[in-house]
C-alpha positions as CSV (number, residue, x, y, z in Angstrom):
1,M,114.3,117.7,77.7
2,R,112.0,116.2,80.3
3,S,109.3,115.6,77.7
4,A,111.8,113.7,75.5
5,M,112.8,111.5,78.4
6,R,109.2,110.8,79.3
7,I,108.5,109.8,75.7
8,M,111.6,107.5,75.7
9,L,110.4,105.9,79.0
10,L,106.9,105.2,77.6
11,L,108.4,103.7,74.5
12,A,110.6,101.4,76.5
13,V,107.6,100.2,78.6
14,A,105.6,99.6,75.5
15,C,108.3,97.6,73.8
16,C,109.3,95.7,76.9
17,P,106.3,95.4,79.2
18,L,107.1,94.5,82.7
19,T,106.1,90.9,83.8
20,V,104.4,91.1,87.1
21,T,104.7,87.8,89.0
22,A,102.1,87.3,91.6
23,A,103.3,86.3,95.0
24,P,103.0,82.5,95.7
25,Q,100.2,81.4,98.0
26,T,100.1,78.3,100.3
27,I,97.1,76.0,99.8
28,H,96.0,73.5,102.4
29,I,95.3,70.0,101.2
30,P,93.4,68.3,104.1
31,V,94.0,64.5,103.6
32,T,91.3,62.7,105.5
33,L,92.1,59.4,107.0
34,D,89.1,57.3,108.1
35,P,89.4,55.7,111.6
36,S,89.2,52.3,109.7
37,F,92.7,53.1,108.3
38,V,94.0,53.7,111.8
39,R,92.3,50.4,113.0
40,S,93.9,48.5,110.2
41,E,97.3,49.8,111.2
42,F,96.7,48.8,114.8
43,V,95.8,45.3,113.6
44,R,98.9,45.2,111.5
45,Q,101.3,46.4,114.2
46,A,99.7,45.5,117.5
47,F,96.7,43.2,117.2
48,N,98.7,40.9,114.9
49,L,98.0,37.5,116.6
50,P,95.3,35.1,115.1
51,G,91.9,36.5,115.5
52,E,93.1,40.1,115.7
53,K,94.4,39.6,119.3
54,A,97.2,41.4,121.1
55,L,99.4,40.2,124.0
56,P,101.1,43.2,125.5
57,L,102.1,41.2,128.6
58,N,102.8,37.5,129.2
59,L,105.1,37.0,132.1
60,N,106.1,33.8,133.8
61,E,103.9,31.6,131.5
62,G,100.9,33.8,131.9
63,C,101.1,34.4,135.6
64,S,100.8,38.1,134.8
65,R,99.1,38.7,131.5
66,I,97.2,41.3,129.4
67,E,95.2,40.1,126.4
68,L,93.3,42.4,124.0
69,W,90.9,41.5,121.2
70,D,88.1,43.1,119.1
71,P,89.8,46.5,118.5
72,E,87.6,49.4,117.5
73,V,88.9,52.9,116.7
74,G,86.9,56.1,117.0
75,T,87.4,59.7,118.3
76,E,86.5,61.6,121.4
77,K,87.0,65.3,121.3
78,S,90.6,65.9,120.2
79,F,91.7,62.4,121.1
80,L,91.9,59.1,119.2
81,K,89.9,56.4,121.1
82,L,91.0,52.8,120.9
83,G,88.4,50.5,122.3
84,S,89.1,46.8,123.0
85,A,88.0,43.8,125.0
86,I,90.6,43.1,127.6
87,K,91.6,40.4,130.1
88,V,94.2,41.3,132.6
89,Q,95.6,39.1,135.3
90,A,98.2,39.9,138.1
91,G,100.0,37.0,139.8
92,L,103.0,36.2,141.9
93,P,105.3,33.4,140.7
94,L,106.5,31.2,143.5
95,K,108.8,28.5,142.4
96,N,106.7,26.6,139.8
97,V,103.4,28.0,141.1
98,C,101.5,31.2,140.2
99,I,99.7,32.7,143.0
100,P,96.8,34.9,141.6
101,L,96.6,38.3,143.0
102,A,93.9,40.0,140.9
103,G,92.1,39.5,137.6
104,W,89.4,41.2,135.5
105,E,87.8,40.9,132.1
106,G,85.8,43.6,130.4
107,N,86.4,46.4,128.0
108,I,88.8,49.3,127.9
109,D,88.8,52.7,126.1
110,L,92.2,54.3,125.7
111,L,92.3,58.0,124.8
112,Q,95.4,58.8,122.7
113,Q,96.9,62.0,121.7
114,L,98.4,62.5,118.2
115,V,102.1,63.2,118.2
116,F,103.5,64.2,114.8
117,D,107.2,64.3,114.0
118,Q,107.7,66.7,111.0
119,K,111.3,65.6,110.5
120,T,110.4,61.9,109.9
121,N,106.7,62.4,108.8
122,R,105.7,59.8,111.3
123,L,102.6,60.0,113.4
124,G,102.8,58.5,116.9
125,L,100.2,58.1,119.7
126,Q,100.5,58.8,123.4
127,V,98.0,57.3,125.8
128,M,96.7,60.1,128.0
129,D,94.0,58.3,129.9
130,F,91.9,55.1,129.9
131,K,88.6,53.9,131.2
132,T,87.6,50.4,132.1
133,L,84.1,49.3,131.4
134,G,82.0,46.6,132.8
135,P,78.7,45.0,131.6
136,G,76.5,47.5,129.7
137,G,79.5,49.8,129.1
138,K,79.3,51.1,132.6
139,Q,82.6,52.5,133.9
140,T,84.2,50.4,136.7
141,G,87.2,50.6,138.9
142,L,90.1,48.1,139.0
143,D,92.4,46.8,141.6
144,K,95.6,48.9,141.9
145,S,97.8,46.0,140.8
146,L,95.8,45.7,137.6
147,V,96.0,49.5,137.0
148,S,99.7,49.3,137.5
149,L,100.1,46.5,134.9
150,I,98.1,48.5,132.3
151,Q,100.1,51.7,132.9
152,S,103.4,49.8,132.9
153,Y,102.9,47.5,130.0
154,L,99.8,48.3,127.9
155,N,100.4,52.0,127.4
156,P,104.0,51.6,126.2
157,Y,103.0,48.7,124.0
158,L,100.5,50.8,122.2
159,G,102.9,53.7,122.1
160,K,105.0,51.7,119.7
161,V,102.3,51.9,117.0
162,S,103.2,54.7,114.5
163,F,102.1,55.7,111.0
164,D,104.4,56.7,108.2
165,M,102.7,59.7,106.6
166,S,105.4,60.2,104.0
167,G,103.4,57.9,101.7
168,A,100.9,60.8,101.3
169,V,103.6,63.3,100.1
170,K,105.4,60.7,97.9
171,G,102.1,59.7,96.4
172,L,101.2,63.3,95.6
173,Q,104.6,63.9,94.0
174,S,104.3,60.8,91.9
175,L,100.6,61.0,90.9
176,L,99.6,64.7,90.8
177,P,101.7,65.5,87.7
178,L,99.6,63.1,85.8
179,F,96.5,65.3,86.4
180,V,97.8,68.4,84.8
181,K,98.0,69.4,81.2
182,D,101.4,69.0,79.4
183,Q,101.9,72.8,79.1
184,D,101.4,73.2,82.8
185,R,103.8,70.4,84.0
186,Q,106.9,72.6,84.3
187,S,105.4,75.2,86.6
188,F,103.5,72.5,88.4
189,G,106.7,70.6,89.1
190,S,108.1,73.6,91.1
191,W,105.0,73.5,93.2
192,L,105.5,69.8,94.0
193,G,108.9,70.6,95.5
194,T,107.2,72.6,98.3
195,L,104.9,69.8,99.4
196,R,105.2,69.1,103.1
197,V,103.0,68.0,106.1
198,G,102.1,71.0,108.2
199,G,100.5,69.0,111.0
200,V,97.9,66.4,112.0
201,Q,94.7,66.9,114.0
202,M,91.5,65.1,114.9
203,K,88.5,66.7,113.3
204,E,84.9,65.5,112.6
205,G,85.7,62.0,113.6
206,A,88.7,61.5,111.4
207,V,92.5,62.1,111.3
208,I,93.2,65.1,109.2
209,L,96.7,65.3,107.6
210,D,97.3,69.0,106.7
211,V,99.5,68.9,103.6
212,L,100.8,72.2,102.4
213,M,101.9,73.3,98.9
214,D,103.0,76.7,97.6
215,V,101.3,77.6,94.3
216,D,101.3,80.6,92.1
217,A,98.4,83.0,92.6
218,P,95.7,82.8,90.0
219,A,96.2,84.9,86.9
220,P,93.4,86.5,84.8
221,T,92.3,84.3,82.0
222,G,90.1,85.1,79.1
223,E,88.6,81.6,78.9
224,R,86.1,80.4,81.4
225,E,86.3,76.7,82.4
226,G,82.5,76.6,82.4
227,A,82.1,78.0,78.9
228,S,80.2,75.9,76.4
229,L,82.4,73.9,74.0
230,P,82.7,74.3,70.3
231,A,81.7,71.2,68.3
232,T,85.3,70.3,67.7
233,G,86.0,69.8,71.4
234,I,82.9,67.8,72.3
235,Q,84.2,64.5,70.9
236,A,87.3,64.7,73.1
237,L,85.3,65.6,76.2
238,V,82.9,62.6,75.6
239,K,85.9,60.3,75.5
240,A,87.3,61.9,78.7
241,W,83.9,61.5,80.4
242,E,83.7,57.8,79.4
243,D,87.2,57.2,80.9
244,W,86.0,58.9,84.1
245,D,82.7,56.9,84.2
246,A,84.7,53.7,83.7
247,F,87.0,54.7,86.7
248,F,83.9,55.5,88.8
249,V,82.6,52.0,88.2
250,N,86.1,50.6,88.9
251,Q,86.1,52.4,92.3
252,I,82.7,50.9,93.1
253,Q,83.7,47.4,92.2
254,A,86.8,47.8,94.4
255,L,84.3,47.7,97.3
256,I,82.9,44.3,96.3
257,G,83.4,41.8,99.2
258,Q,83.4,44.6,101.8
259,S,80.6,45.0,104.3
260,V,79.0,48.0,102.6
261,T,75.6,48.8,104.0
262,E,72.5,48.9,101.9
263,D,72.1,52.6,102.5
264,E,75.7,53.2,101.4
265,K,75.0,51.2,98.2
266,G,72.0,53.3,97.6
267,T,74.1,56.4,97.9
268,L,76.7,55.1,95.5
269,L,74.0,54.1,92.9
270,E,72.3,57.5,93.3
271,A,75.6,59.3,92.6
272,L,76.5,57.1,89.6
273,L,73.1,57.6,88.0
274,D,73.0,61.4,88.7
275,R,76.5,61.8,87.1
276,R,75.4,59.9,84.1
277,Y,72.1,61.7,83.7
278,E,73.9,65.1,84.0
279,F,76.3,64.1,81.2
280,V,73.6,62.8,78.9
281,N,71.3,65.7,79.4
282,S,74.0,68.4,79.0
283,L,75.2,66.7,75.8
284,E,71.7,66.5,74.4
285,E,70.9,70.1,75.4
286,G,74.1,71.5,74.1
287,T,75.2,72.8,77.5
288,I,78.2,70.6,78.1
289,T,81.2,72.5,79.4
290,Q,84.9,71.9,79.5
291,D,85.0,71.5,83.3
292,L,82.3,68.8,83.4
293,V,84.7,65.9,84.1
294,A,86.8,67.6,86.7
295,R,83.7,69.0,88.4
296,Q,82.1,65.5,88.5
297,F,85.3,64.0,89.9
298,T,85.4,66.7,92.6
299,E,81.7,66.5,93.5
300,T,81.8,62.7,93.6
301,W,84.8,62.5,95.9
302,Q,83.2,65.1,98.2
303,T,80.0,63.1,98.3
304,L,81.4,59.5,98.4
305,G,84.9,60.0,99.8
306,S,83.9,58.9,103.3
307,I,82.6,55.6,101.9
308,F,85.7,54.8,99.8
309,R,88.0,55.9,102.7
310,K,86.3,53.5,105.1
311,Y,86.3,50.4,103.0
312,L,89.4,50.8,100.9
313,S,91.4,50.9,104.2
314,T,90.4,47.3,104.8
315,K,91.0,46.3,101.2
316,L,94.5,47.9,101.2
317,S,95.3,47.0,104.8
318,G,98.5,45.4,103.7
319,S,99.5,48.4,101.5
320,P,99.2,51.6,103.7
321,A,101.3,53.5,101.2
322,D,98.9,52.7,98.3
323,Y,95.9,53.8,100.5
324,L,97.6,57.1,101.5
325,S,98.6,57.8,97.8
326,F,95.0,57.1,96.6
327,I,93.3,59.2,99.3
328,A,95.8,62.0,99.2
329,T,95.6,62.4,95.4
330,A,91.8,62.5,95.4
331,D,91.8,65.0,98.3
332,A,94.4,67.1,96.5
333,I,92.5,67.2,93.2
334,V,89.5,68.5,95.2
335,S,91.6,71.1,97.0
336,L,93.3,72.3,93.8
337,S,89.9,72.6,92.0
338,K,88.7,74.9,94.8
339,S,91.9,76.8,95.3
340,G,91.7,79.1,92.2
341,A,95.4,78.4,91.4
342,N,96.4,79.1,87.8
343,V,96.9,75.4,87.1
344,M,93.7,73.4,87.4
345,P,93.5,69.5,87.6
346,D,93.0,67.7,84.3
347,I,91.1,64.4,84.7
348,N,92.5,62.1,82.1
349,R,92.8,58.4,81.3
350,N,96.5,58.0,82.2
351,G,96.1,59.5,85.6
352,L,92.9,57.5,86.3
353,L,94.7,54.3,85.3
354,Q,97.4,54.9,87.8
355,L,94.9,55.6,90.5
356,A,93.0,52.5,89.6
357,K,96.1,50.4,89.9
358,L,96.4,51.4,93.6
359,I,93.1,49.8,94.5
360,G,93.0,46.9,92.0
361,V,94.4,43.4,92.0
362,K,98.2,43.7,91.8
363,E,98.6,41.1,89.1
364,A,95.9,42.6,86.9
365,E,96.1,45.7,84.7
366,P,92.9,47.8,85.2
367,A,91.2,48.0,81.8
368,L,89.0,51.0,82.5
369,S,87.1,50.0,79.4
370,Y,83.9,51.8,78.6
371,S,81.5,49.0,77.6
372,L,77.8,48.8,77.2
373,A,77.8,45.0,78.0
374,V,76.1,43.8,81.2
375,N,78.4,43.9,84.2
376,N,77.1,41.2,86.5
377,P,79.4,41.9,89.5
378,L,78.1,45.5,89.4
379,R,74.5,44.3,89.2
380,N,75.0,42.0,92.1
381,F,76.7,44.6,94.2
382,F,73.7,46.9,93.8
383,G,71.2,44.1,94.5
384,F,69.6,43.9,91.0
385,E,67.9,40.6,90.6
386,D,67.8,38.4,87.5
387,L,67.8,40.3,84.2
388,P,64.4,40.7,82.4
389,D,63.4,37.8,80.2
390,D,65.5,38.4,77.0
391,R,63.8,35.9,74.7
392,G,63.0,37.8,71.6
393,P,64.6,40.0,69.0
394,A,68.1,41.3,69.8
395,Y,70.5,43.1,67.4
396,E,73.5,45.3,67.7
397,G,72.6,48.1,65.3
398,L,69.9,50.7,65.4
399,E,68.2,49.9,62.1
400,M,67.6,47.0,59.7
401,D,65.8,46.3,56.5
402,F,62.1,45.9,57.0
403,P,59.3,45.0,54.6
404,E,56.3,47.3,55.3
405,E,53.7,45.1,53.8
406,D,51.3,43.1,55.9
407,I,51.5,45.5,58.9
408,Q,47.9,45.3,60.2
409,G,46.1,46.5,63.2
410,G,44.5,43.2,64.1
411,M,46.1,40.5,66.3
412,P,47.5,37.5,64.4
413,A,46.7,34.1,65.7
414,I,50.4,33.6,66.5
415,L,50.4,36.6,68.8
416,R,47.7,35.1,71.1
417,A,50.2,32.5,72.1
418,L,52.5,35.3,73.3
419,L,50.0,36.6,75.9
420,P,50.6,35.6,79.6
421,F,47.4,33.4,79.8
422,H,48.2,31.3,76.8
423,A,51.1,29.0,75.8
424,P,54.6,29.7,77.0
425,M,56.3,32.7,75.4
426,A,59.4,30.8,74.3
427,H,57.4,28.3,72.3
428,A,55.5,31.0,70.4
429,Q,58.6,33.0,69.7
430,A,60.3,29.9,68.3
431,Q,57.7,29.8,65.6
432,Q,58.4,33.2,64.1
433,S,61.4,35.2,63.0
434,G,62.5,38.5,64.6
435,I,60.9,40.4,61.7
436,D,57.6,38.8,62.3
437,E,57.8,39.6,66.0
438,M,58.6,43.2,65.3
439,K,55.7,43.6,62.9
440,L,53.4,43.3,65.9
441,W,54.8,46.4,67.5
442,V,54.9,48.7,64.5
443,L,52.0,51.3,64.5
444,P,49.6,50.2,61.8
445,K,48.3,52.5,59.1
446,G,44.7,51.6,59.7
447,N,42.8,50.8,63.0
448,I,45.3,51.4,65.9
449,N,43.0,50.1,68.7
450,P,44.2,46.5,68.6
451,Y,47.8,47.8,68.6
452,L,47.1,49.9,71.7
453,S,45.5,47.0,73.4
454,R,48.6,44.8,72.8
455,V,50.9,47.5,74.1
456,R,48.7,48.0,77.2
457,M,48.9,44.3,77.8
458,V,52.7,44.4,77.7
459,L,52.9,47.3,80.1
460,D,50.4,45.9,82.5
461,Q,52.1,42.5,82.6
462,A,55.6,44.1,83.1
463,A,54.2,46.2,86.0
464,E,52.6,43.1,87.6
465,N,55.8,41.1,87.3
466,V,57.7,43.8,89.2
467,L,54.9,44.0,91.9
468,K,55.0,40.3,92.4
469,K,58.4,40.6,93.9
470,K,56.6,42.3,96.9
471,K,59.2,45.0,97.5
472,L,56.9,47.9,97.0
473,G,54.2,48.5,99.7
474,A,50.6,47.7,98.5
475,A,49.5,51.2,99.3
476,Y,51.6,52.5,96.3
477,H,50.6,49.8,93.7
478,D,47.9,51.8,92.0
479,L,50.1,54.9,91.8
480,Y,52.9,52.8,90.3
481,R,50.7,51.1,87.7
482,S,49.4,54.5,86.5
483,A,52.9,55.9,86.5
484,V,54.1,53.1,84.2
485,L,51.4,53.8,81.6
486,A,51.9,57.6,81.8
487,T,55.6,57.3,81.6
488,A,55.5,55.1,78.4
489,W,53.0,57.7,77.0
490,Q,55.3,60.6,77.9
491,E,58.5,58.9,76.6
492,S,57.4,57.4,73.3
493,C,53.6,57.6,72.9
494,W,53.6,53.8,73.4
495,R,55.9,53.1,70.5
496,Q,58.9,50.8,70.4
497,F,59.8,51.1,66.7
498,V,59.7,53.6,63.8
499,V,59.7,52.6,60.1
500,K,61.1,54.8,57.4
501,S,62.3,54.2,53.9
502,G,62.2,50.4,54.2
503,K,64.2,50.5,57.5
504,I,63.0,49.7,61.0
505,G,64.7,50.8,64.2
506,P,63.9,51.5,67.8
507,I,62.5,54.9,68.6
508,T,65.4,57.0,69.9
509,S,66.2,60.3,71.6
510,Y,67.8,63.2,69.8
511,N,71.3,61.8,70.3
512,Q,70.3,58.2,70.0
513,S,71.3,57.3,73.5
514,S,67.7,56.6,74.8
515,V,65.9,53.8,73.1
516,G,62.5,52.1,72.9
517,M,59.1,52.6,74.4
518,M,60.4,53.4,77.9
519,Q,63.3,55.4,76.4
520,I,66.0,53.6,78.5
521,N,69.2,55.6,78.3
522,E,72.0,53.2,77.3
523,K,74.8,55.4,78.8
524,V,72.9,55.9,82.1
525,W,72.1,52.2,82.5
526,R,75.2,50.7,80.9
527,G,76.3,47.5,82.6
528,I,72.9,47.0,84.2
529,Y,70.7,46.0,81.2
530,K,71.3,44.4,77.8
531,V,71.5,47.1,75.1
532,E,70.5,44.8,72.2
533,N,67.3,43.8,73.9
534,L,66.4,47.3,75.0
535,R,66.5,48.3,71.4
536,W,64.6,45.4,69.7
537,N,62.5,43.6,72.4
538,I,59.5,45.6,73.5
539,R,58.9,43.3,76.5
540,Y,62.4,43.6,77.7
541,N,62.3,47.4,77.3
542,A,59.0,47.6,79.2
543,M,60.2,45.4,82.0
544,T,63.3,47.5,82.4
545,G,61.4,50.7,82.5
546,C,59.1,49.2,85.1
547,E,62.0,48.1,87.3
548,I,63.6,51.5,87.1
549,L,60.3,53.2,88.2
550,E,59.9,50.8,91.1
551,L,63.5,51.3,92.2
552,Y,63.2,55.1,92.2
553,L,59.8,55.0,94.0
554,R,60.8,52.5,96.7
555,Q,64.6,53.2,97.1
556,Y,64.7,56.9,96.7
557,A,61.3,58.8,96.8
558,L,59.7,56.9,99.7
559,K,62.9,56.8,101.8
560,K,63.3,60.6,101.6
561,P,61.9,62.5,104.6
562,E,60.4,65.0,102.1
563,S,58.1,62.3,100.8
564,K,56.1,62.3,104.1
565,G,52.7,63.8,103.5
566,L,53.0,64.1,99.7
567,D,49.8,63.5,97.8
568,S,49.8,60.8,95.2
569,N,49.8,63.2,92.3
570,T,52.9,65.0,93.6
571,L,54.6,61.7,94.4
572,A,54.0,60.4,90.9
573,R,55.2,63.6,89.3
574,S,58.4,63.5,91.4
575,L,58.9,59.9,90.4
576,Y,58.8,60.8,86.7
577,A,61.2,63.7,87.4
578,M,63.7,61.1,88.7
579,Y,63.0,58.8,85.8
580,N,63.8,61.6,83.4
581,G,66.8,63.1,85.2
582,G,68.1,60.8,87.9
583,P,67.5,60.4,91.7
584,G,68.7,63.9,92.4
585,Q,65.7,65.3,90.6
586,F,63.4,64.3,93.5
587,K,64.3,67.3,95.7
588,K,64.7,69.6,92.6
589,F,61.1,68.8,91.5
590,L,59.8,69.6,95.0
591,A,61.7,72.9,94.9
592,R,60.1,73.7,91.5
593,K,56.7,72.8,93.0
594,A,57.3,75.0,96.0
595,N,58.2,77.9,93.8
596,N,55.6,77.1,91.2
597,K,58.3,77.2,88.5
598,F,57.8,73.9,86.6
599,I,59.8,73.0,83.6
600,K,58.0,71.9,80.4
601,V,58.5,68.2,81.0
602,D,56.9,68.5,84.4
603,Q,53.8,70.0,82.9
604,L,53.6,67.4,80.0
605,F,53.8,64.5,82.4
606,R,51.2,66.0,84.7
607,E,48.8,66.1,81.8
608,K,49.4,62.5,80.8
609,Y,49.3,61.2,84.4
610,S,46.0,63.0,84.9
611,L,44.5,61.5,81.8
612,T,45.8,58.0,82.8
613,T,44.2,58.1,86.3
614,S,40.9,59.4,84.8
615,N,40.7,56.4,82.4
616,Q,41.3,58.5,79.3
617,L,44.1,56.4,77.7
618,D,42.3,56.7,74.4
619,K,43.8,60.2,74.1
620,I,47.1,58.5,73.2
621,S,45.8,58.5,69.7
622,I,46.3,62.2,69.5
623,C,50.1,61.9,69.6
624,L,50.0,58.9,67.3
625,I,47.7,59.9,64.5
626,G,46.7,63.5,65.5
627,R,43.2,62.7,66.7
């Protein structure tokens, strides 16, 4: 009997398996508010007179008066610190006359404690102490009557400043559902109902809003987010990445007009290029994974969030709710990505569009278009100077009909007019068609030495044009010149074009994203250079490659503390590592060198750079004609 009952029980369990629901877990979403946001709110609520001035006290036509200006916000231990210039005056009105009693002008630092009301989601401030500072920032004492005025009028005046933090929760409830997949929206909706602010604290120089959300514990899954994609999924991921890249550029352009420092611009450009290089390389190597876009979003916000928080607070000073929504959503995506919850963020075009609207011009719809066209505002923001001379062939496609006859190794008379020490280039180019121009840069079937001399002349001239701008120290000029020649050798074996079956086109990488002699990647450098000229104009391509090498050497390699003491050979090889894989490769190359674990491309460039510096450029013929 017992055996029969046991069998029936086992059958019941097999037919109707129990569903085990994991206990919910609470995740913390630290929403970080830059002091600049707090300052903008002080300006909006307290320092709201012309010139960002405040007048907490003005009795009897100024007989007793407190005036503040030039507010600055920072932190000191667990307190918010408001610094300001101050002028305080105490007087006794007698009929129509003010009898001055005391006065002082200097600076004041007020230490304020955060006071959060969970019922209203409002953050208030309570002045706990203040310091008065004289010339040189030295603390000084005040007359008792002035201290009394500050305590009686200034402290309560600033105590009225408060911050509505409900915008963070409302923003998350509105925007976060856009960043989950359709099949996850129902379960995710139940999570959103648990959103609440757990508290506020000062930490690491910022105001941290601790937002809490109850989520389901992670469930086992058979599919890893980091698994390589099948061919059918790659096209959709490429489109998703292009939308993300367009949003990244949109974020950067939202900072135009703000006082972003040169170092911060360098950090932004480094991150942009590194993300693009990672995408291009993983796509070409077949290692691209489903989580690439979400991971790049998360890593980018973790790296650059402090910059965006700082400057967007000024841009959105009139719309604190938009600022809180944008910052909170980005912070939440990072927290969810790291939480291990069973619903992961999905970075998609619709969600990115809504985020872009928060930081864009209210009357304009953010396009988030992924275009290869030159983006002049972006170029100007990053400090790129005039585009390389674009006179010469420029076409949209990657191939065109081409007559192969009359391709010779010698230098036609018309070419001599193109050289820098002869007649102006534009005049010479006006005398020939694009086809005639391209014939000069097709490897001839016979003697290749005249061809190599012409290409060498183009590379040398491009390098000299960059050096004439006098941005790079003279001590690195020889290294730079050799790196230019070796890079062109490594990238294309000094070729701009290939001819096959009556067609001519620029030499391209495996996936056709890098073009020409210097193999400029169109996706990495989109918006910065003209694609049509990179493909069909050897001088434009050479000049672009030279500019990139100089930028990496001057802006990234030489500014890194790790570059101190590097020999010229190591510096040149690290420079090419960046050229090949982005600014982030500088430290990665040095790590490979320290461990003596070089990748193949490191070794190949080392050979070419060594041959270049030892005047053995004739060896280029080996990769061209095999000898």
